[in-house]
C-alpha positions in Angstrom: -4.2 -4.0 -40.0 -5.9 -5.0 -36.8 -4.1 -7.2 -34.3 -5.4 -8.8 -31.1 -8.7 -8.3 -29.3 -10.9 -5.5 -30.6 -13.2 -3.9 -28.0 -14.2 -1.0 -30.3 -13.1 -0.3 -33.9 -13.0 3.4 -33.1 -9.9 2.9 -31.0 -7.9 0.9 -33.5 -5.6 3.5 -35.1 -3.7 3.4 -38.4 -0.7 5.0 -36.7 0.8 4.8 -33.2 -1.3 6.6 -30.7 0.1 8.3 -27.6 -2.2 8.9 -24.7 -1.6 10.7 -21.5 -3.1 8.8 -18.6 -3.8 10.6 -15.3 -4.6 8.8 -12.0 -7.3 11.0 -10.3 -6.1 10.3 -6.8 -2.6 9.9 -5.3 -3.7 8.1 -2.2 -5.2 4.8 -3.2 -5.0 2.2 -5.9 -8.0 2.3 -8.3 -9.5 5.7 -7.5 -10.1 6.4 -11.2 -8.2 7.4 -14.3 -8.6 9.8 -17.3 -6.8 9.5 -20.6 -6.2 12.3 -23.1 -4.9 12.5 -26.6 -2.2 14.9 -27.8 -4.8 17.7 -28.3 -6.0 17.4 -24.7 -9.3 15.8 -25.6 -10.7 13.2 -23.2 -10.6 9.7 -24.7 -11.3 7.3 -21.7 -12.4 7.8 -18.1 -12.9 5.7 -15.0 -14.8 7.3 -12.2 -13.9 6.6 -8.6 -14.6 3.0 -7.8 -13.1 2.6 -4.5 -11.3 4.7 -1.9 -9.4 3.1 1.0 -11.0 -0.2 0.3 -10.7 -0.1 -3.5 -8.7 -3.3 -3.6 -11.6 -5.2 -2.2 -13.9 -4.1 -5.0 -14.9 -6.7 -7.6 -15.5 -4.6 -10.7 -14.0 -1.7 -12.6 -15.7 -0.1 -15.6 -13.9 1.6 -18.5 -15.9 4.3 -20.3 -15.5 6.5 -23.3 -15.5 10.3 -23.0 -19.4 10.3 -23.1 -19.7 7.8 -20.3 -20.5 4.8 -22.5 -19.3 1.5 -21.0 -16.7 -0.2 -23.1 -15.3 -2.8 -20.8 -16.2 -4.3 -17.4 -13.3 -5.7 -15.5 -14.1 -8.2 -12.7 -11.8 -9.9 -10.2 -12.1 -13.6 -10.2 -12.5 -15.1 -6.7 -10.8 -17.1 -5.3 -7.6 -16.3 -7.2 -4.2 -16.9 -5.7 -2.5 -14.9 -8.5 -5.0 -12.0 -8.6 -6.8 -13.0 -11.8 -9.1 -10.4 -13.4 -11.5 -11.0 -16.3 -12.7 -8.6 -19.0 -16.2 -8.4 -20.3 -17.5 -6.5 -23.3 -19.6 -3.5 -22.4 -21.7 -3.8 -19.2 -21.4 -7.2 -17.7 -24.6 -9.3 -17.3 -25.2 -12.5 -15.5 -24.0 -15.5 -17.5 -21.9 -13.4 -19.9 -18.6 -15.0 -20.8 -15.3 -13.0 -20.4 -13.4 -12.0 -23.5 -10.0 -12.0 -21.8 -8.3 -12.6 -18.5 -5.2 -11.2 -16.8 -3.2 -12.8 -14.0 0.0 -11.9 -12.3 2.9 -14.0 -13.7 4.1 -15.1 -10.3 2.8 -15.2 -6.7 6.3 -14.0 -5.7 7.1 -10.4 -6.6 4.9 -7.7 -8.2 6.1 -7.5 -11.8 4.7 -9.1 -14.9 1.4 -10.5 -15.9 -0.1 -12.9 -18.5 -3.0 -11.9 -20.7 -5.2 -14.6 -22.4 -7.8 -13.6 -25.0 -10.7 -16.0 -25.6 -12.7 -17.1 -28.6 -13.1 -16.0 -32.2 -10.1 -15.6 -34.5 -8.6 -13.0 -32.2 -7.6 -15.4 -29.4 -4.1 -15.2 -28.3 -1.6 -14.6 -25.5 0.3 -11.5 -24.3 2.9 -11.0 -21.7 3.2 -7.7 -19.7 6.9 -7.2 -19.1 8.5 -4.7 -16.8 7.3 -2.9 -13.7 3.9 -1.1 -13.7 4.6 0.4 -10.3 7.5 2.3 -11.9 5.4 3.1 -15.0 7.8 1.2 -17.1 6.4 -1.9 -18.9 5.3 -3.2 -22.2 2.5 -5.5 -23.6 4.2 -8.1 -25.8 2.4 -10.6 -28.1 3.7 -13.9 -26.9 3.8 -15.7 -30.3 5.6 -12.9 -32.3 7.3 -11.0 -29.5 5.9 -7.9 -31.0 5.3 -5.0 -28.6 1.7 -3.7 -29.0 1.6 -1.2 -26.2 3.9 0.6 -23.8 3.6 2.4 -20.5 6.3 5.0 -19.6 6.9 7.9 -17.2 6.3 11.3 -18.7 8.6 14.3 -18.9 7.2 17.8 -19.1 8.5 19.1 -22.4 8.6 22.7 -21.3 10.6 22.2 -18.1 12.3 18.8 -18.7 10.9 17.7 -15.3 10.0 14.0 -14.7 6.3 14.0 -13.7 4.9 12.0 -10.8 3.7 8.5 -11.3 0.1 9.7 -11.3 0.7 11.0 -14.8 2.1 8.6 -17.4 2.2 7.8 -21.1 0.3 4.9 -22.8 1.6 4.3 -26.3 -0.7 2.1 -28.5 0.9 0.6 -31.6 -0.8 0.8 -35.0 -3.6 -1.8 -35.4 -3.9 -2.6 -31.6 -7.1 -1.6 -29.8 -6.6 1.4 -27.4 -9.6 0.4 -25.3 -8.1 -3.0 -24.7 -4.8 -1.5 -23.8 -6.5 0.9 -21.4 -8.3 -2.0 -19.8 -5.0 -3.6 -19.2 -3.8 -0.5 -17.4 -6.8 -0.6 -15.0 -6.1 -4.3 -14.2 -2.4 -3.7 -13.6 -3.3 -0.9 -11.2 -5.5 -3.4 -9.3 -3.2 -6.3 -9.4 -0.2 -4.3 -8.1 -2.4 -2.6 -5.4 -0.3 0.5 -5.1 -0.6 2.9 -2.2 1.6 5.9 -2.6 1.7 9.6 -2.0 4.3 11.5 -4.0 5.6 14.8 -2.7 7.7 17.4 -4.4 7.1 16.3 -8.0 5.7 18.6 -10.6 2.1 17.9 -11.6 0.3 19.6 -14.6 -2.9 19.0 -16.5 -2.1 16.5 -19.3 -3.3 18.9 -21.9 -0.6 21.4 -20.9 2.2 19.0 -21.6 2.4 19.4 -25.3 
């Protein structure tokens, strides 16, 4: 059974889906992401859309493994609480957003509110926890049902906690993985991380299983 916004039916799974997400640069927020399934196959990608000034960029594009645009995420200006809006496919002038994400508070860096617009899929979600620590969940506001989770990853072969550039995205049955991945990209921008991790093990996601 589907629940919430559906960006693409192909990413709504009958069973819980676990993806390994890898940030493609350790130096700046928003330098790109790749997401792999348990078999090591590429599911989503975001090419570099920034560099040192990435937080000043207005748009982020989520693509499938073939480069097809699934979502365009655009920062709403001006926005005191760092509000981002999501558009289906490649955004065009006059197109209306299908959802928005805003930081829950202007004080602190944790938590966000997601609002889905239009159709019978409208609704609200809360993102609870700390994305900077790769420990948070997307919770449906009305039912308090967890629909997606972000967690740190542990290399099964060595039992070593991986760096924050590699983490797990768990998408619950019936929830759209493309929507969930879009929320990951917005959280990365809202939190505006800048970190370099030294001394933590890093492996290709496909080698973790």
